PLY file of the C-alpha trace (Angstrom):
ply
format ascii 1.0
element vertex 296
property float x
property float y
property float z
element edge 295
property int vertex1
property int vertex2
end_header
-18.63 2.23 24.48
-18.75 5.02 21.86
-16.70 4.41 18.69
-15.86 6.62 15.90
-14.86 5.06 12.51
-13.69 8.29 11.01
-12.65 6.96 7.71
-15.44 4.41 7.47
-15.90 0.87 8.26
-17.46 -2.10 6.68
-21.19 -2.70 7.49
-20.48 -6.20 8.88
-17.93 -4.88 11.40
-20.49 -1.92 12.47
-23.24 -4.74 12.95
-20.66 -6.80 14.99
-19.81 -3.89 17.19
-23.47 -3.07 17.75
-24.27 -6.66 18.80
-21.49 -6.29 21.34
-23.45 -3.30 22.74
-21.12 -0.38 21.33
-22.60 2.82 19.67
-20.78 3.15 16.30
-20.50 6.73 14.52
-19.29 6.72 10.98
-19.85 10.25 9.80
-16.33 11.87 8.82
-15.23 14.52 11.32
-12.66 17.11 9.60
-9.18 16.99 11.21
-9.55 20.49 12.81
-12.57 19.54 14.56
-11.63 16.17 15.72
-10.59 16.66 19.35
-13.81 18.75 20.16
-15.86 16.26 18.47
-14.39 13.20 20.22
-14.74 15.03 23.74
-18.30 16.03 22.96
-19.38 12.51 21.95
-17.51 10.76 24.71
-15.68 8.57 22.21
-13.42 5.81 23.74
-12.36 4.16 20.58
-11.19 5.69 17.18
-10.84 3.75 13.97
-8.95 5.47 11.26
-7.44 4.60 7.76
-4.75 6.76 6.26
-6.57 9.95 6.02
-7.05 11.02 9.60
-4.03 11.74 11.51
-3.71 10.88 15.26
-0.98 12.99 16.49
0.36 14.09 19.84
-1.96 17.09 20.18
-5.01 15.14 19.36
-3.95 12.31 21.86
-3.26 15.05 24.54
-6.56 16.74 24.10
-8.78 13.78 24.38
-8.14 12.27 27.70
-11.11 9.72 27.51
-9.77 8.20 24.16
-8.31 4.74 25.09
-8.47 2.77 21.94
-6.78 3.81 18.45
-7.37 1.35 15.69
-5.77 1.62 12.26
-7.82 -0.04 9.46
-4.84 -0.92 7.29
-0.92 -1.96 7.86
0.98 1.24 8.26
1.09 3.33 11.52
2.63 6.31 10.13
-0.35 8.70 10.51
-0.50 7.70 14.36
1.87 8.94 17.01
2.24 5.41 18.43
4.96 6.29 20.96
3.15 9.08 22.31
-0.10 7.12 22.59
1.53 4.35 24.43
3.16 6.65 26.85
-0.24 7.96 27.57
-1.44 4.48 28.21
-3.62 4.28 25.07
-3.89 1.04 23.07
-2.93 1.31 19.35
-3.44 -1.53 17.15
-3.62 -2.21 13.35
-4.62 -5.17 10.93
-1.55 -6.45 9.38
-2.80 -9.47 7.68
-6.24 -8.30 6.40
-5.27 -6.77 3.30
-2.45 -8.81 2.25
-4.13 -10.70 -0.49
-5.79 -7.89 -1.91
-2.60 -5.91 -2.24
-0.56 -8.82 -3.44
-3.05 -9.10 -6.29
-2.75 -5.76 -7.31
1.07 -6.11 -7.71
0.49 -9.28 -9.98
-2.09 -7.11 -11.69
0.70 -4.60 -12.41
3.24 -7.23 -13.52
0.54 -8.73 -15.99
-0.65 -5.27 -17.18
2.94 -4.25 -17.88
4.04 -7.49 -19.41
1.34 -7.70 -21.79
0.87 -3.95 -22.36
-3.00 -3.94 -21.67
-3.20 -0.38 -20.96
-1.67 0.83 -24.13
-3.49 -1.58 -26.17
-6.75 -0.50 -24.72
-5.81 3.15 -25.44
-4.58 2.49 -28.86
-7.64 0.59 -30.00
-9.68 3.69 -30.29
-7.04 5.53 -31.98
-5.41 3.25 -34.63
-6.07 0.32 -36.79
-6.85 -2.85 -35.20
-4.04 -4.87 -37.04
-1.61 -2.15 -36.51
-2.24 -2.25 -32.75
-1.93 -5.98 -32.64
1.61 -5.84 -34.43
2.88 -3.19 -32.29
1.74 -4.71 -28.91
2.95 -8.18 -30.04
6.33 -6.83 -30.46
6.90 -5.56 -26.89
4.76 -8.12 -25.06
6.25 -11.00 -22.87
5.55 -13.90 -20.55
6.11 -13.53 -16.81
7.29 -17.11 -16.37
10.96 -17.06 -15.93
11.17 -13.34 -15.02
12.77 -12.35 -11.68
10.68 -10.57 -9.04
12.54 -8.55 -6.38
10.69 -8.14 -3.17
11.92 -5.46 -0.74
10.46 -6.23 2.78
9.39 -9.72 3.58
6.30 -9.22 5.89
2.70 -10.54 5.24
2.31 -8.69 2.06
5.70 -9.44 0.81
5.04 -13.17 1.44
1.91 -13.19 -0.30
3.29 -11.43 -3.21
6.11 -14.09 -3.33
3.79 -17.16 -3.20
1.60 -15.65 -6.02
4.54 -14.87 -8.25
6.24 -18.12 -7.81
2.90 -19.79 -8.51
3.08 -17.97 -11.78
6.56 -19.24 -12.72
8.63 -16.37 -11.60
11.92 -16.38 -9.83
12.06 -14.81 -6.52
14.63 -12.51 -4.87
13.90 -11.02 -1.27
15.82 -8.48 0.62
14.78 -7.86 4.23
17.54 -7.36 6.99
15.18 -8.83 9.49
14.12 -11.93 7.59
16.17 -15.01 6.54
14.48 -17.12 3.73
15.12 -19.26 0.82
14.97 -16.37 -1.46
17.27 -13.91 0.76
19.98 -12.11 -1.03
21.62 -8.61 -0.86
19.95 -5.47 -1.95
22.78 -5.14 -4.66
22.06 -8.63 -6.13
18.14 -7.91 -6.05
18.59 -4.49 -7.78
21.03 -5.98 -10.74
19.12 -9.16 -11.38
15.36 -8.21 -10.90
12.84 -7.64 -13.70
10.21 -6.19 -11.41
11.05 -4.73 -8.09
8.39 -4.44 -5.51
8.45 -2.49 -2.30
6.67 -3.86 0.82
7.94 -2.16 4.04
6.18 -0.65 7.12
6.59 3.09 7.30
7.90 5.65 5.00
11.67 5.00 4.91
13.26 5.76 1.49
14.50 2.46 0.16
14.91 3.28 -3.60
16.68 6.35 -5.02
18.90 7.53 -7.69
22.09 5.32 -6.49
19.94 2.24 -6.48
18.36 2.98 -10.06
22.11 3.22 -11.40
22.23 -0.57 -10.69
18.88 -1.89 -12.01
18.32 -3.33 -15.54
17.01 -0.55 -18.18
14.15 -3.09 -18.61
13.24 -3.35 -15.06
9.82 -1.85 -13.50
9.41 -0.52 -10.10
6.14 -1.27 -8.21
5.17 0.78 -5.00
2.13 -0.14 -3.08
3.63 0.43 0.28
3.96 4.14 1.15
4.58 7.26 -0.69
8.14 8.38 0.18
9.53 4.63 -0.09
10.60 5.41 -3.56
12.16 8.81 -4.39
9.82 10.32 -6.94
12.28 12.74 -8.29
15.09 10.15 -8.62
12.36 7.79 -10.10
11.36 10.39 -12.83
14.87 11.01 -13.74
15.84 7.25 -13.92
12.91 6.70 -16.28
13.99 9.42 -18.33
17.67 8.47 -18.40
16.43 4.98 -19.20
17.77 3.27 -16.20
14.28 1.87 -15.71
11.68 0.81 -18.26
8.94 2.24 -15.85
6.90 2.11 -12.69
3.60 0.95 -11.32
2.50 3.15 -8.37
-0.41 2.99 -5.98
0.90 5.40 -3.40
2.45 8.94 -3.61
4.34 11.32 -1.63
1.80 13.88 -1.78
-1.55 12.21 -1.41
-4.20 13.05 -2.63
-2.66 15.39 -4.98
0.37 13.26 -6.66
2.93 14.88 -8.75
1.31 15.38 -12.17
4.47 14.50 -14.08
4.21 10.93 -12.58
0.34 10.59 -13.63
1.09 12.14 -17.09
4.36 9.99 -17.76
3.46 7.12 -20.34
5.93 4.77 -18.32
3.98 5.07 -15.30
0.85 3.11 -14.34
-0.87 4.81 -11.56
-3.76 4.07 -9.23
-5.36 5.75 -6.46
-4.14 3.90 -3.27
-6.37 1.09 -4.02
-4.18 -2.00 -2.78
-6.46 -2.74 0.09
-9.76 -1.48 -1.36
-11.52 -4.72 -2.22
-14.71 -5.85 -0.67
-12.97 -8.89 0.87
-10.28 -6.76 2.42
-12.57 -4.24 4.07
-14.81 -7.13 5.51
-11.48 -8.68 6.99
-10.17 -5.28 8.20
-13.40 -4.47 10.03
-13.71 -7.77 11.65
-10.05 -7.76 12.63
-10.45 -4.32 14.25
-13.43 -5.54 16.21
-11.68 -8.78 17.31
-8.49 -6.73 18.65
-10.99 -4.28 20.36
-12.77 -7.15 21.93
-9.41 -8.45 23.35
-8.35 -5.00 24.70
-11.52 -3.81 26.20
0 1
1 2
2 3
3 4
4 5
5 6
6 7
7 8
8 9
9 10
10 11
11 12
12 13
13 14
14 15
15 16
16 17
17 18
18 19
19 20
20 21
21 22
22 23
23 24
24 25
25 26
26 27
27 28
28 29
29 30
30 31
31 32
32 33
33 34
34 35
35 36
36 37
37 38
38 39
39 40
40 41
41 42
42 43
43 44
44 45
45 46
46 47
47 48
48 49
49 50
50 51
51 52
52 53
53 54
54 55
55 56
56 57
57 58
58 59
59 60
60 61
61 62
62 63
63 64
64 65
65 66
66 67
67 68
68 69
69 70
70 71
71 72
72 73
73 74
74 75
75 76
76 77
77 78
78 79
79 80
80 81
81 82
82 83
83 84
84 85
85 86
86 87
87 88
88 89
89 90
90 91
91 92
92 93
93 94
94 95
95 96
96 97
97 98
98 99
99 100
100 101
101 102
102 103
103 104
104 105
105 106
106 107
107 108
108 109
109 110
110 111
111 112
112 113
113 114
114 115
115 116
116 117
117 118
118 119
119 120
120 121
121 122
122 123
123 124
124 125
125 126
126 127
127 128
128 129
129 130
130 131
131 132
132 133
133 134
134 135
135 136
136 137
137 138
138 139
139 140
140 141
141 142
142 143
143 144
144 145
145 146
146 147
147 148
148 149
149 150
150 151
151 152
152 153
153 154
154 155
155 156
156 157
157 158
158 159
159 160
160 161
161 162
162 163
163 164
164 165
165 166
166 167
167 168
168 169
169 170
170 171
171 172
172 173
173 174
174 175
175 176
176 177
177 178
178 179
179 180
180 181
181 182
182 183
183 184
184 185
185 186
186 187
187 188
188 189
189 190
190 191
191 192
192 193
193 194
194 195
195 196
196 197
197 198
198 199
199 200
200 201
201 202
202 203
203 204
204 205
205 206
206 207
207 208
208 209
209 210
210 211
211 212
212 213
213 214
214 215
215 216
216 217
217 218
218 219
219 220
220 221
221 222
222 223
223 224
224 225
225 226
226 227
227 228
228 229
229 230
230 231
231 232
232 233
233 234
234 235
235 236
236 237
237 238
238 239
239 240
240 241
241 242
242 243
243 244
244 245
245 246
246 247
247 248
248 249
249 250
250 251
251 252
252 253
253 254
254 255
255 256
256 257
257 258
258 259
259 260
260 261
261 262
262 263
263 264
264 265
265 266
266 267
267 268
268 269
269 270
270 271
271 272
272 273
273 274
274 275
275 276
276 277
277 278
278 279
279 280
280 281
281 282
282 283
283 284
284 285
285 286
286 287
287 288
288 289
289 290
290 291
291 292
292 293
293 294
294 295
């Protein structure tokens, strides 16, 4: 069959698909031209990341499109209900990027606790010993600190395992999961030193009322989806010292995040790189191939 990987696909996955007799297109087609291009090239399977939107109109206008694969976890850029109503198969890769995202969360935690970013910046603008003294006064170990995990799917579980291995205490809030670390949302907010969000979709889980309960020294981490953390309320909470700061890999308005977040000295920002490791991309690509084989 003809397959369009509109947001890219790892070479190993492409090779595997071609070995199976499929023809793979990897050039990116603009959203406005996508339906026509799919029909002209008789595309039966479409692989996307978060950039390409597969909405009702695209599905409706591409009757030969049978398979829609999401290279990643979230399906919020795909109209899943309509696709399934039309008999199309929709699948994602829920486990493939778990380790990479979890390692980014731990990177944030260590970066924040040891003030690596500020130290690096200050080294070029201040005396060596002055930087050393200043950073030493505000650095701390993560051992014994509490990590609150909101959402306990594949990524949340991997984060908890890594954090526990690093000596952190774990609290988990997920109304659909019961584990040894389960607690109420209120307890998690009150007791956590770091709060990390790992839910499916874009539901808002942290807002002004929640920040009123957090420690002034707490740090919010969002590698899930933009919108899970209310950005206006987050900025205000940092300004009012209800929070120490935030580490954000996702934003409401990607790819043009609110500049107030990017320019805030209490925010560590990265450009949606949670699953952007070579290992994750290999696993994502091969998992897409495996699922397509099972369905086709």
